[in-house]
Every structure is written in C-alpha cells, then in structure tokens.
All heavy atoms as a GROMACS GRO file, in nm:
protein
  584
    1MET      N    1   0.244  -0.675  -1.733
    1MET     CA    2   0.225  -0.721  -1.587
    1MET      C    3   0.294  -0.851  -1.570
    1MET      O    4   0.263  -0.952  -1.646
    1MET     CB    5   0.076  -0.719  -1.552
    1MET     CG    6   0.058  -0.752  -1.410
    1MET     SD    7   0.053  -0.630  -1.283
    1MET     CE    8  -0.063  -0.525  -1.326
    2SER      N    9   0.370  -0.858  -1.470
    2SER     CA   10   0.442  -0.987  -1.445
    2SER      C   11   0.357  -1.087  -1.356
    2SER      O   12   0.249  -1.045  -1.304
    2SER     CB   13   0.583  -0.959  -1.377
    2SER     OG   14   0.547  -0.936  -1.234
    3LYS      N   15   0.411  -1.202  -1.348
    3LYS     CA   16   0.334  -1.299  -1.270
    3LYS      C   17   0.376  -1.324  -1.136
    3LYS      O   18   0.351  -1.405  -1.062
    3LYS     CB   19   0.332  -1.435  -1.346
    3LYS     CG   20   0.266  -1.427  -1.480
    3LYS     CD   21   0.275  -1.563  -1.547
    3LYS     CE   22   0.200  -1.558  -1.682
    3LYS     NZ   23   0.221  -1.698  -1.748
    4TYR      N   24   0.480  -1.225  -1.089
    4TYR     CA   25   0.532  -1.232  -0.954
    4TYR      C   26   0.451  -1.170  -0.855
    4TYR      O   27   0.379  -1.066  -0.883
    4TYR     CB   28   0.689  -1.177  -0.960
    4TYR     CG   29   0.779  -1.262  -1.043
    4TYR    CD1   30   0.798  -1.246  -1.180
    4TYR    CD2   31   0.848  -1.364  -0.976
    4TYR    CE1   32   0.871  -1.329  -1.253
    4TYR    CE2   33   0.932  -1.448  -1.052
    4TYR     CZ   34   0.941  -1.430  -1.189
    4TYR     OH   35   1.032  -1.510  -1.260
    5SER      N   36   0.470  -1.216  -0.740
    5SER     CA   37   0.397  -1.149  -0.616
    5SER      C   38   0.459  -1.023  -0.581
    5SER      O   39   0.577  -1.005  -0.572
    5SER     CB   40   0.396  -1.259  -0.496
    5SER     OG   41   0.348  -1.385  -0.542
    6MET      N   42   0.372  -0.933  -0.531
    6MET     CA   43   0.413  -0.818  -0.463
    6MET      C   44   0.349  -0.806  -0.329
    6MET      O   45   0.217  -0.805  -0.333
    6MET     CB   46   0.398  -0.693  -0.550
    6MET     CG   47   0.500  -0.672  -0.655
    6MET     SD   48   0.490  -0.501  -0.730
    6MET     CE   49   0.382  -0.540  -0.867
    7ILE      N   50   0.417  -0.780  -0.222
    7ILE     CA   51   0.358  -0.752  -0.094
    7ILE      C   52   0.366  -0.602  -0.075
    7ILE      O   53   0.481  -0.542  -0.088
    7ILE     CB   54   0.425  -0.824   0.019
    7ILE    CG1   55   0.394  -0.969  -0.001
    7ILE    CG2   56   0.358  -0.767   0.150
    7ILE    CD1   57   0.478  -1.053   0.103
    8ILE      N   58   0.257  -0.523  -0.063
    8ILE     CA   59   0.266  -0.377  -0.042
    8ILE      C   60   0.220  -0.348   0.104
    8ILE      O   61   0.119  -0.388   0.159
    8ILE     CB   62   0.160  -0.312  -0.127
    8ILE    CG1   63   0.170  -0.365  -0.278
    8ILE    CG2   64   0.153  -0.160  -0.117
    8ILE    CD1   65   0.048  -0.330  -0.362
    9GLN      N   66   0.314  -0.281   0.164
    9GLN     CA   67   0.292  -0.243   0.302
    9GLN      C   68   0.316  -0.090   0.331
    9GLN      O   69   0.417  -0.033   0.261
    9GLN     CB   70   0.384  -0.312   0.396
    9GLN     CG   71   0.379  -0.466   0.401
    9GLN     CD   72   0.480  -0.542   0.471
    9GLN    OE1   73   0.596  -0.526   0.440
    9GLN    NE2   74   0.445  -0.605   0.578
   10TRP      N   75   0.240  -0.032   0.406
   10TRP     CA   76   0.263   0.115   0.443
   10TRP      C   77   0.356   0.115   0.550
   10TRP      O   78   0.353   0.048   0.654
   10TRP     CB   79   0.123   0.173   0.481
   10TRP     CG   80   0.143   0.319   0.541
   10TRP    CD1   81   0.139   0.369   0.666
   10TRP    CD2   82   0.170   0.429   0.458
   10TRP    NE1   83   0.155   0.483   0.673
   10TRP    CE2   84   0.178   0.535   0.554
   10TRP    CE3   85   0.204   0.455   0.322
   10TRP    CZ2   86   0.205   0.665   0.512
   10TRP    CZ3   87   0.220   0.586   0.291
   10TRP    CH2   88   0.226   0.696   0.378
   11SER      N   89   0.459   0.218   0.534
   11SER     CA   90   0.568   0.237   0.633
   11SER      C   91   0.519   0.369   0.695
   11SER      O   92   0.542   0.473   0.638
   11SER     CB   93   0.695   0.242   0.579
   11SER     OG   94   0.793   0.291   0.674
   12GLU      N   95   0.473   0.372   0.823
   12GLU     CA   96   0.448   0.492   0.888
   12GLU      C   97   0.574   0.578   0.910
   12GLU      O   98   0.577   0.702   0.910
   12GLU     CB   99   0.377   0.468   1.027
   12GLU     CG  100   0.328   0.582   1.100
   12GLU     CD  101   0.210   0.659   1.009
   12GLU    OE1  102   0.125   0.595   0.962
   12GLU    OE2  103   0.219   0.784   1.015
   13GLU      N  104   0.683   0.509   0.940
   13GLU     CA  105   0.803   0.573   0.962
   13GLU      C  106   0.865   0.646   0.837
   13GLU      O  107   0.906   0.757   0.849
   13GLU     CB  108   0.917   0.464   0.998
   13GLU     CG  109   1.060   0.518   1.026
   13GLU     CD  110   1.155   0.408   1.061
   13GLU    OE1  111   1.114   0.308   1.114
   13GLU    OE2  112   1.285   0.438   1.044
   14ASP      N  113   0.849   0.578   0.728
   14ASP     CA  114   0.908   0.647   0.599
   14ASP      C  115   0.784   0.728   0.522
   14ASP      O  116   0.825   0.800   0.433
   14ASP     CB  117   0.939   0.532   0.503
   14ASP     CG  118   1.065   0.454   0.565
   14ASP    OD1  119   1.154   0.512   0.606
   14ASP    OD2  120   1.052   0.336   0.554
   15LYS      N  121   0.668   0.705   0.562
   15LYS     CA  122   0.545   0.767   0.491
   15LYS      C  123   0.549   0.731   0.350
   15LYS      O  124   0.530   0.813   0.259
   15LYS     CB  125   0.546   0.922   0.510
   15LYS     CG  126   0.562   0.976   0.648
   15LYS     CD  127   0.430   0.946   0.724
   15LYS     CE  128   0.431   1.009   0.859
   15LYS     NZ  129   0.372   0.935   0.958
   16LEU      N  130   0.578   0.600   0.310
   16LEU     CA  131   0.581   0.541   0.187
   16LEU      C  132   0.521   0.396   0.187
   16LEU      O  133   0.511   0.331   0.281
   16LEU     CB  134   0.720   0.530   0.145
   16LEU     CG  135   0.797   0.657   0.111
   16LEU    CD1  136   0.948   0.625   0.103
   16LEU    CD2  137   0.756   0.735   0.000
   17PHE      N  138   0.465   0.362   0.064
   17PHE     CA  139   0.424   0.216   0.051
   17PHE      C  140   0.551   0.148   0.004
   17PHE      O  141   0.626   0.177  -0.095
   17PHE     CB  142   0.319   0.209  -0.061
   17PHE     CG  143   0.183   0.272  -0.020
   17PHE    CD1  144   0.153   0.400  -0.045
   17PHE    CD2  145   0.112   0.174   0.056
   17PHE    CE1  146   0.030   0.449   0.001
   17PHE    CE2  147  -0.021   0.238   0.091
   17PHE     CZ  148  -0.054   0.369   0.058
   18LEU      N  149   0.587   0.031   0.080
   18LEU     CA  150   0.700  -0.045   0.044
   18LEU      C  151   0.663  -0.165  -0.017
   18LEU      O  152   0.566  -0.232   0.010
   18LEU     CB  153   0.769  -0.086   0.179
   18LEU     CG  154   0.818   0.036   0.283
   18LEU    CD1  155   0.879  -0.016   0.404
   18LEU    CD2  156   0.911   0.129   0.203
   19ILE      N  157   0.748  -0.208  -0.126
   19ILE     CA  158   0.725  -0.329  -0.203
   19ILE      C  159   0.817  -0.440  -0.165
   19ILE      O  160   0.936  -0.411  -0.174
   19ILE     CB  161   0.732  -0.303  -0.352
   19ILE    CG1  162   0.613  -0.198  -0.384
   19ILE    CG2  163   0.726  -0.422  -0.436
   19ILE    CD1  164   0.487  -0.251  -0.403
   20THR      N  165   0.770  -0.556  -0.144
   20THR     CA  166   0.856  -0.680  -0.128
   20THR      C  167   0.814  -0.778  -0.226
   20THR      O  168   0.691  -0.801  -0.251
   20THR     CB  169   0.832  -0.734   0.020
   20THR    OG1  170   0.866  -0.637   0.108
   20THR    CG2  171   0.916  -0.867   0.044
   21ILE      N  172   0.901  -0.855  -0.286
   21ILE     CA  173   0.870  -0.948  -0.386
   21ILE      C  174   0.908  -1.082  -0.337
   21ILE      O  175   1.034  -1.107  -0.328
   21ILE     CB  176   0.944  -0.906  -0.522
   21ILE    CG1  177   0.909  -0.776  -0.572
   21ILE    CG2  178   0.918  -1.022  -0.616
   21ILE    CD1  179   0.993  -0.725  -0.682
   22PRO      N  180   0.826  -1.162  -0.275
   22PRO     CA  181   0.857  -1.277  -0.204
   22PRO      C  182   0.958  -1.388  -0.289
   22PRO      O  183   1.046  -1.443  -0.228
   22PRO     CB  184   0.728  -1.348  -0.179
   22PRO     CG  185   0.637  -1.247  -0.170
   22PRO     CD  186   0.679  -1.133  -0.284
   23GLU      N  187   0.932  -1.380  -0.415
   23GLU     CA  188   1.016  -1.478  -0.503
   23GLU      C  189   1.165  -1.440  -0.504
   23GLU      O  190   1.244  -1.522  -0.542
   23GLU     CB  191   0.956  -1.500  -0.640
   23GLU     CG  192   0.817  -1.559  -0.645
   23GLU     CD  193   0.710  -1.465  -0.635
   23GLU    OE1  194   0.717  -1.356  -0.588
   23GLU    OE2  195   0.600  -1.501  -0.689
   24PHE      N  196   1.185  -1.303  -0.487
   24PHE     CA  197   1.323  -1.268  -0.499
   24PHE      C  198   1.396  -1.245  -0.362
   24PHE      O  199   1.508  -1.187  -0.346
   24PHE     CB  200   1.326  -1.115  -0.560
   24PHE     CG  201   1.280  -1.128  -0.697
   24PHE    CD1  202   1.236  -1.240  -0.774
   24PHE    CD2  203   1.275  -1.008  -0.778
   24PHE    CE1  204   1.200  -1.244  -0.897
   24PHE    CE2  205   1.230  -0.995  -0.912
   24PHE     CZ  206   1.190  -1.123  -0.973
   25SER      N  207   1.327  -1.286  -0.250
   25SER     CA  208   1.370  -1.246  -0.119
   25SER      C  209   1.505  -1.316  -0.079
   25SER      O  210   1.580  -1.262   0.004
   25SER     CB  211   1.274  -1.281  -0.008
   25SER     OG  212   1.244  -1.432  -0.001
   26ASP      N  213   1.544  -1.426  -0.148
   26ASP     CA  214   1.680  -1.480  -0.116
   26ASP      C  215   1.790  -1.433  -0.203
   26ASP      O  216   1.905  -1.467  -0.174
   26ASP     CB  217   1.667  -1.631  -0.138
   26ASP     CG  218   1.637  -1.683  -0.270
   26ASP    OD1  219   1.579  -1.602  -0.350
   26ASP    OD2  220   1.674  -1.790  -0.320
   27ARG      N  221   1.753  -1.339  -0.294
   27ARG     CA  222   1.852  -1.280  -0.382
   27ARG      C  223   1.866  -1.125  -0.366
   27ARG      O  224   1.975  -1.059  -0.411
   27ARG     CB  225   1.815  -1.312  -0.516
   27ARG     CG  226   1.824  -1.442  -0.559
   27ARG     CD  227   1.778  -1.460  -0.704
   27ARG     NE  228   1.787  -1.599  -0.748
   27ARG     CZ  229   1.791  -1.638  -0.860
   27ARG    NH1  230   1.814  -1.559  -0.965
   27ARG    NH2  231   1.790  -1.763  -0.896
   28VAL      N  232   1.761  -1.059  -0.321
   28VAL     CA  233   1.750  -0.910  -0.315
   28VAL      C  234   1.713  -0.868  -0.181
   28VAL      O  235   1.637  -0.913  -0.109
   28VAL     CB  236   1.646  -0.864  -0.420
   28VAL    CG1  237   1.628  -0.716  -0.416
   28VAL    CG2  238   1.665  -0.921  -0.575
   29ILE      N  239   1.782  -0.747  -0.149
   29ILE     CA  240   1.753  -0.701  -0.015
   29ILE      C  241   1.603  -0.639  -0.026
   29ILE      O  242   1.561  -0.575  -0.112
   29ILE     CB  243   1.849  -0.579   0.025
   29ILE    CG1  244   1.987  -0.647   0.040
   29ILE    CG2  245   1.809  -0.503   0.152
   29ILE    CD1  246   2.088  -0.523   0.059
   30MET      N  247   1.520  -0.675   0.078
   30MET     CA  248   1.383  -0.640   0.077
   30MET      C  249   1.360  -0.530   0.192
   30MET      O  250   1.426  -0.543   0.290
   30MET     CB  251   1.294  -0.764   0.101
   30MET     CG  252   1.295  -0.852  -0.010
   30MET     SD  253   1.228  -0.785  -0.154
   30MET     CE  254   1.289  -0.889  -0.277
   31PRO      N  255   1.257  -0.438   0.182
   31PRO     CA  256   1.175  -0.411   0.052
   31PRO      C  257   1.280  -0.361  -0.051
   31PRO      O  258   1.374  -0.309  -0.023
   31PRO     CB  259   1.085  -0.315   0.101
   31PRO     CG  260   1.137  -0.257   0.219
   31PRO     CD  261   1.233  -0.336   0.286
   32CYS      N  262   1.239  -0.396  -0.178
   32CYS     CA  263   1.312  -0.353  -0.292
   32CYS      C  264   1.291  -0.232  -0.359
   32CYS      O  265   1.353  -0.180  -0.437
   32CYS     CB  266   1.315  -0.468  -0.401
   32CYS     SG  267   1.155  -0.508  -0.461
   33THR      N  268   1.170  -0.173  -0.335
   33THR     CA  269   1.129  -0.047  -0.389
   33THR      C  270   1.009   0.014  -0.301
   33THR      O  271   0.969  -0.041  -0.214
   33THR     CB  272   1.102  -0.049  -0.536
   33THR    OG1  273   1.087   0.085  -0.584
   33THR    CG2  274   0.962  -0.118  -0.565
   34HIS      N  275   0.973   0.131  -0.347
   34HIS     CA  276   0.871   0.198  -0.274
   34HIS      C  277   0.796   0.294  -0.366
   34HIS      O  278   0.838   0.317  -0.481
   34HIS     CB  279   0.926   0.270  -0.147
   34HIS     CG  280   1.021   0.379  -0.191
   34HIS    ND1  281   1.154   0.350  -0.211
   34HIS    CD2  282   1.003   0.507  -0.230
   34HIS    CE1  283   1.214   0.459  -0.252
   34HIS    NE2  284   1.131   0.557  -0.253
   35GLY      N  285   0.699   0.365  -0.304
   35GLY     CA  286   0.628   0.477  -0.381
   35GLY      C  287   0.547   0.549  -0.282
   35GLY      O  288   0.503   0.516  -0.171
   36LYS      N  289   0.522   0.687  -0.317
   36LYS     CA  290   0.438   0.768  -0.228
   36LYS      C  291   0.296   0.728  -0.232
   36LYS      O  292   0.216   0.758  -0.133
   36LYS     CB  293   0.446   0.917  -0.282
   36LYS     CG  294   0.582   0.964  -0.257
   36LYS     CD  295   0.598   1.105  -0.307
   36LYS     CE  296   0.726   1.169  -0.295
   36LYS     NZ  297   0.752   1.302  -0.337
   37THR      N  298   0.246   0.664  -0.340
   37THR     CA  299   0.100   0.605  -0.352
   37THR      C  300   0.114   0.467  -0.383
   37THR      O  301   0.225   0.414  -0.427
   37THR     CB  302   0.029   0.681  -0.462
   37THR    OG1  303   0.084   0.646  -0.590
   37THR    CG2  304   0.028   0.825  -0.453
   38ARG      N  305   0.009   0.385  -0.355
   38ARG     CA  306   0.008   0.246  -0.394
   38ARG      C  307   0.036   0.231  -0.534
   38ARG      O  308   0.106   0.138  -0.565
   38ARG     CB  309  -0.139   0.187  -0.348
   38ARG     CG  310  -0.148   0.173  -0.208
   38ARG     CD  311  -0.300   0.111  -0.170
   38ARG     NE  312  -0.311  -0.025  -0.230
   38ARG     CZ  313  -0.284  -0.140  -0.162
   38ARG    NH1  314  -0.235  -0.123  -0.044
   38ARG    NH2  315  -0.289  -0.258  -0.212
   39GLU      N  316  -0.029   0.322  -0.622
   39GLU     CA  317  -0.009   0.293  -0.765
   39GLU      C  318   0.138   0.321  -0.803
   39GLU      O  319   0.185   0.238  -0.886
   39GLU     CB  320  -0.094   0.395  -0.844
   39GLU     CG  321  -0.250   0.375  -0.824
   39GLU     CD  322  -0.310   0.411  -0.685
   39GLU    OE1  323  -0.246   0.495  -0.610
   39GLU    OE2  324  -0.412   0.376  -0.670
   40GLU      N  325   0.202   0.411  -0.747
   40GLU     CA  326   0.336   0.440  -0.781
   40GLU      C  327   0.420   0.323  -0.734
   40GLU      O  328   0.506   0.279  -0.795
   40GLU     CB  329   0.386   0.574  -0.707
   40GLU     CG  330   0.538   0.594  -0.748
   40GLU     CD  331   0.572   0.733  -0.673
   40GLU    OE1  332   0.551   0.742  -0.548
   40GLU    OE2  333   0.642   0.809  -0.736
   41ALA      N  334   0.404   0.263  -0.614
   41ALA     CA  335   0.476   0.151  -0.559
   41ALA      C  336   0.458   0.034  -0.644
   41ALA      O  337   0.555  -0.029  -0.679
   41ALA     CB  338   0.421   0.126  -0.425
   42ILE      N  339   0.333  -0.001  -0.693
   42ILE     CA  340   0.306  -0.111  -0.790
   42ILE      C  341   0.390  -0.088  -0.921
   42ILE      O  342   0.459  -0.177  -0.969
   42ILE     CB  343   0.160  -0.125  -0.818
   42ILE    CG1  344   0.095  -0.180  -0.680
   42ILE    CG2  345   0.134  -0.227  -0.924
   42ILE    CD1  346  -0.061  -0.181  -0.683
   43HIS      N  347   0.384   0.036  -0.974
   43HIS     CA  348   0.453   0.056  -1.096
   43HIS      C  349   0.605   0.038  -1.080
   43HIS      O  350   0.666  -0.026  -1.160
   43HIS     CB  351   0.428   0.208  -1.132
   43HIS     CG  352   0.506   0.241  -1.269
   43HIS    ND1  353   0.483   0.212  -1.383
   43HIS    CD2  354   0.619   0.321  -1.270
   43HIS    CE1  355   0.567   0.251  -1.467
   43HIS    NE2  356   0.650   0.336  -1.392
   44ASN      N  357   0.657   0.080  -0.963
   44ASN     CA  358   0.801   0.068  -0.944
   44ASN      C  359   0.840  -0.079  -0.912
   44ASN      O  360   0.944  -0.116  -0.961
   44ASN     CB  361   0.840   0.157  -0.818
   44ASN     CG  362   0.829   0.305  -0.847
   44ASN    OD1  363   0.820   0.348  -0.957
   44ASN    ND2  364   0.832   0.382  -0.729
   45GLY      N  365   0.748  -0.146  -0.845
   45GLY     CA  366   0.759  -0.295  -0.831
   45GLY      C  367   0.777  -0.361  -0.955
   45GLY      O  368   0.862  -0.450  -0.972
   46GLU      N  369   0.694  -0.334  -1.058
   46GLU     CA  370   0.688  -0.392  -1.187
   46GLU      C  371   0.821  -0.372  -1.258
   46GLU      O  372   0.883  -0.444  -1.322
   46GLU     CB  373   0.571  -0.354  -1.274
   46GLU     CG  374   0.445  -0.406  -1.233
   46GLU     CD  375   0.424  -0.565  -1.243
   46GLU    OE1  376   0.499  -0.613  -1.322
   46GLU    OE2  377   0.343  -0.617  -1.182
   47GLU      N  378   0.871  -0.244  -1.240
   47GLU     CA  379   1.005  -0.210  -1.311
   47GLU      C  380   1.120  -0.278  -1.256
   47GLU      O  381   1.202  -0.320  -1.320
   47GLU     CB  382   1.029  -0.057  -1.294
   47GLU     CG  383   0.935   0.021  -1.386
   47GLU     CD  384   0.971   0.179  -1.380
   47GLU    OE1  385   1.036   0.228  -1.289
   47GLU    OE2  386   0.930   0.248  -1.476
   48VAL      N  387   1.108  -0.301  -1.114
   48VAL     CA  388   1.221  -0.368  -1.054
   48VAL      C  389   1.222  -0.516  -1.092
   48VAL      O  390   1.329  -0.575  -1.122
   48VAL     CB  391   1.209  -0.355  -0.898
   48VAL    CG1  392   1.296  -0.456  -0.815
   48VAL    CG2  393   1.247  -0.215  -0.853
   49ILE      N  394   1.101  -0.582  -1.092
   49ILE     CA  395   1.088  -0.725  -1.135
   49ILE      C  396   1.161  -0.730  -1.280
   49ILE      O  397   1.232  -0.815  -1.303
   49ILE     CB  398   0.944  -0.766  -1.145
   49ILE    CG1  399   0.891  -0.776  -0.994
   49ILE    CG2  400   0.928  -0.893  -1.207
   49ILE    CD1  401   0.736  -0.804  -0.982
   50GLU      N  402   1.106  -0.645  -1.371
   50GLU     CA  403   1.177  -0.656  -1.513
   50GLU      C  404   1.326  -0.629  -1.515
   50GLU      O  405   1.393  -0.706  -1.580
   50GLU     CB  406   1.099  -0.556  -1.604
   50GLU     CG  407   1.139  -0.551  -1.752
   50GLU     CD  408   1.062  -0.438  -1.824
   50GLU    OE1  409   0.948  -0.429  -1.792
   50GLU    OE2  410   1.127  -0.383  -1.910
   51MET      N  411   1.363  -0.537  -1.431
   51MET     CA  412   1.521  -0.513  -1.422
   51MET      C  413   1.588  -0.627  -1.380
   51MET      O  414   1.690  -0.673  -1.439
   51MET     CB  415   1.537  -0.393  -1.342
   51MET     CG  416   1.674  -0.352  -1.310
   51MET     SD  417   1.721  -0.246  -1.180
   51MET     CE  418   1.679  -0.338  -1.027
   52TYR      N  419   1.550  -0.692  -1.270
   52TYR     CA  420   1.615  -0.814  -1.211
   52TYR      C  421   1.608  -0.927  -1.314
   52TYR      O  422   1.709  -0.994  -1.335
   52TYR     CB  423   1.567  -0.855  -1.085
   52TYR     CG  424   1.626  -0.771  -0.969
   52TYR    CD1  425   1.550  -0.674  -0.895
   52TYR    CD2  426   1.761  -0.782  -0.939
   52TYR    CE1  427   1.615  -0.594  -0.787
   52TYR    CE2  428   1.826  -0.704  -0.830
   52TYR     CZ  429   1.745  -0.621  -0.767
   52TYR     OH  430   1.808  -0.543  -0.662
   53LEU      N  431   1.493  -0.951  -1.372
   53LEU     CA  432   1.486  -1.059  -1.463
   53LEU      C  433   1.577  -1.046  -1.587
   53LEU      O  434   1.641  -1.142  -1.626
   53LEU     CB  435   1.340  -1.068  -1.515
   53LEU     CG  436   1.230  -1.129  -1.407
   53LEU    CD1  437   1.094  -1.124  -1.456
   53LEU    CD2  438   1.276  -1.262  -1.350
   54GLU      N  439   1.575  -0.921  -1.635
   54GLU     CA  440   1.677  -0.898  -1.751
   54GLU      C  441   1.823  -0.926  -1.702
   54GLU      O  442   1.897  -0.970  -1.789
   54GLU     CB  443   1.658  -0.754  -1.803
   54GLU     CG  444   1.523  -0.746  -1.885
   54GLU     CD  445   1.482  -0.605  -1.918
   54GLU    OE1  446   1.580  -0.504  -1.900
   54GLU    OE2  447   1.398  -0.581  -1.984
   55ALA      N  448   1.846  -0.860  -1.597
   55ALA     CA  449   1.997  -0.876  -1.546
   55ALA      C  450   2.030  -1.033  -1.524
   55ALA      O  451   2.147  -1.068  -1.560
   55ALA     CB  452   2.012  -0.796  -1.415
   56TRP      N  453   1.940  -1.100  -1.457
   56TRP     CA  454   1.974  -1.248  -1.430
   56TRP      C  455   1.987  -1.323  -1.562
   56TRP      O  456   2.070  -1.407  -1.577
   56TRP     CB  457   1.873  -1.310  -1.336
   56TRP     CG  458   1.876  -1.258  -1.194
   56TRP    CD1  459   1.987  -1.214  -1.126
   56TRP    CD2  460   1.774  -1.235  -1.107
   56TRP    NE1  461   1.948  -1.167  -1.001
   56TRP    CE2  462   1.825  -1.175  -0.983
   56TRP    CE3  463   1.635  -1.259  -1.108
   56TRP    CZ2  464   1.741  -1.151  -0.869
   56TRP    CZ3  465   1.551  -1.239  -0.997
   56TRP    CH2  466   1.607  -1.177  -0.886
   57GLU      N  467   1.901  -1.296  -1.654
   57GLU     CA  468   1.904  -1.356  -1.784
   57GLU      C  469   2.029  -1.324  -1.859
   57GLU      O  470   2.106  -1.425  -1.905
   57GLU     CB  471   1.781  -1.326  -1.867
   57GLU     CG  472   1.773  -1.397  -1.996
   57GLU     CD  473   1.651  -1.363  -2.078
   57GLU    OE1  474   1.571  -1.283  -2.041
   57GLU    OE2  475   1.637  -1.432  -2.178
   58ALA      N  476   2.072  -1.204  -1.860
   58ALA     CA  477   2.198  -1.156  -1.925
   58ALA      C  478   2.322  -1.222  -1.860
   58ALA      O  479   2.420  -1.251  -1.932
   58ALA     CB  480   2.206  -1.005  -1.920
   59GLU      N  481   2.306  -1.246  -1.727
   59GLU     CA  482   2.423  -1.312  -1.657
   59GLU      C  483   2.421  -1.464  -1.662
   59GLU      O  484   2.499  -1.527  -1.602
   59GLU     CB  485   2.429  -1.245  -1.521
   59GLU     CG  486   2.456  -1.112  -1.513
   59GLU     CD  487   2.438  -1.038  -1.369
   59GLU    OE1  488   2.407  -1.116  -1.265
   59GLU    OE2  489   2.447  -0.921  -1.354
   60GLY      N  490   2.318  -1.518  -1.714
   60GLY     CA  491   2.301  -1.655  -1.721
   60GLY      C  492   2.264  -1.730  -1.593
   60GLY      O  493   2.286  -1.838  -1.574
   61GLU      N  494   2.205  -1.640  -1.503
   61GLU     CA  495   2.153  -1.692  -1.368
   61GLU      C  496   2.022  -1.756  -1.386
   61GLU      O  497   1.949  -1.722  -1.471
   61GLU     CB  498   2.167  -1.588  -1.265
   61GLU     CG  499   2.305  -1.538  -1.235
   61GLU     CD  500   2.305  -1.442  -1.115
   61GLU    OE1  501   2.220  -1.464  -1.024
   61GLU    OE2  502   2.388  -1.354  -1.125
   62SER      N  503   2.001  -1.841  -1.296
   62SER     CA  504   1.853  -1.900  -1.291
   62SER      C  505   1.748  -1.794  -1.254
   62SER      O  506   1.786  -1.700  -1.166
   62SER     CB  507   1.841  -2.018  -1.191
   62SER     OG  508   1.872  -1.969  -1.069
   63ILE      N  509   1.643  -1.811  -1.300
   63ILE     CA  510   1.523  -1.709  -1.282
   63ILE      C  511   1.422  -1.788  -1.181
   63ILE      O  512   1.382  -1.893  -1.201
   63ILE     CB  513   1.450  -1.689  -1.408
   63ILE    CG1  514   1.549  -1.627  -1.521
   63ILE    CG2  515   1.334  -1.595  -1.389
   63ILE    CD1  516   1.605  -1.504  -1.498
   64PRO      N  517   1.391  -1.719  -1.070
   64PRO     CA  518   1.301  -1.762  -0.986
   64PRO      C  519   1.161  -1.783  -1.035
   64PRO      O  520   1.123  -1.702  -1.129
   64PRO     CB  521   1.289  -1.655  -0.868
   64PRO     CG  522   1.404  -1.569  -0.894
   64PRO     CD  523   1.442  -1.592  -1.026
   65GLU      N  524   1.094  -1.899  -1.004
   65GLU     CA  525   0.957  -1.922  -1.062
   65GLU      C  526   0.863  -1.834  -0.988
   65GLU      O  527   0.875  -1.820  -0.865
   65GLU     CB  528   0.911  -2.066  -1.047
   65GLU     CG  529   1.011  -2.163  -1.127
   65GLU     CD  530   0.974  -2.150  -1.268
   65GLU    OE1  531   0.860  -2.126  -1.307
   65GLU    OE2  532   1.047  -2.152  -1.358
   66PRO      N  533   0.751  -1.778  -1.061
   66PRO     CA  534   0.649  -1.718  -0.988
   66PRO      C  535   0.582  -1.811  -0.887
   66PRO      O  536   0.568  -1.939  -0.930
   66PRO     CB  537   0.560  -1.660  -1.095
   66PRO     CG  538   0.636  -1.665  -1.219
   66PRO     CD  539   0.743  -1.780  -1.202
   67MET      N  540   0.529  -1.761  -0.788
   67MET     CA  541   0.470  -1.844  -0.683
   67MET      C  542   0.318  -1.796  -0.666
   67MET      O  543   0.286  -1.693  -0.696
   67MET     CB  544   0.529  -1.838  -0.536
   67MET     CG  545   0.673  -1.881  -0.536
   67MET     SD  546   0.746  -1.867  -0.364
   67MET     CE  547   0.697  -1.718  -0.316
   68THR      N  548   0.236  -1.898  -0.617
   68THR     CA  549   0.096  -1.865  -0.583
   68THR      C  550   0.088  -1.876  -0.434
   68THR      O  551   0.125  -1.986  -0.370
   68THR     CB  552  -0.004  -1.960  -0.650
   68THR    OG1  553   0.016  -1.950  -0.793
   68THR    CG2  554  -0.145  -1.932  -0.610
   69LEU      N  555   0.036  -1.780  -0.357
   69LEU     CA  556   0.011  -1.783  -0.217
   69LEU      C  557  -0.082  -1.905  -0.185
   69LEU      O  558  -0.197  -1.889  -0.234
   69LEU     CB  559  -0.026  -1.652  -0.179
   69LEU     CG  560  -0.066  -1.627  -0.024
   69LEU    CD1  561   0.070  -1.666   0.068
   69LEU    CD2  562  -0.120  -1.506   0.017
   70GLN      N  563  -0.036  -1.975  -0.102
   70GLN     CA  564  -0.124  -2.092  -0.054
   70GLN      C  565  -0.192  -2.056   0.083
   70GLN      O  566  -0.121  -2.033   0.175
   70GLN     CB  567  -0.049  -2.218  -0.040
   70GLN     CG  568   0.032  -2.268  -0.146
   70GLN     CD  569  -0.063  -2.303  -0.266
   70GLN    OE1  570  -0.170  -2.374  -0.246
   70GLN    NE2  571  -0.030  -2.275  -0.378
   71ILE      N  572  -0.314  -2.052   0.081
   71ILE     CA  573  -0.395  -2.019   0.203
   71ILE      C  574  -0.460  -2.150   0.254
   71ILE      O  575  -0.534  -2.207   0.178
   71ILE     CB  576  -0.504  -1.906   0.167
   71ILE    CG1  577  -0.434  -1.782   0.116
   71ILE    CG2  578  -0.574  -1.883   0.288
   71ILE    CD1  579  -0.534  -1.674   0.077
   72ALA      N  580  -0.440  -2.174   0.380
   72ALA     CA  581  -0.479  -2.295   0.437
   72ALA      C  582  -0.609  -2.280   0.500
   72ALA      O  583  -0.672  -2.170   0.535
   72ALA     CB  584  -0.389  -2.352   0.551
   0.00000   0.00000   0.00000
C-alpha cells in the first residue's frame, strides 16, 4: 500500500467509482482510474500509483512527495 492520497468519488453518469490522486494532479489527467466497486477502484488506484512511480523513476523524473490532508 502506498502513502499517496486517493480521492474516491461516485460518478452517477458513469456508474463507476472514480479515483483522483491529488499528488499527481499536475502531471496526470484526473480522474486517473476507476472501478465498479470501491474495492476495485482502490486496487486500480494502487496499481496506477505504482505504474507512474516506476515510470518516473526509470525516466529520471522527480517523484511527488506524499501529502497529508490538512484540516483546519
């Protein structure tokens, strides 16, 4: 399990759970993956995180730092 954030939102239009990864939002089109169930969406989100991290590392690009949501 990664330390990156995932926002899970239900899309009534698509009838799917959509995954957004806030730390990747300036590099990747969001939402970046989805699933028919919350569990499937989370699993797919973890796979996408791993895929992007491996690609950025292989290309020598900087890796975004995991963030903690600050609640005021």
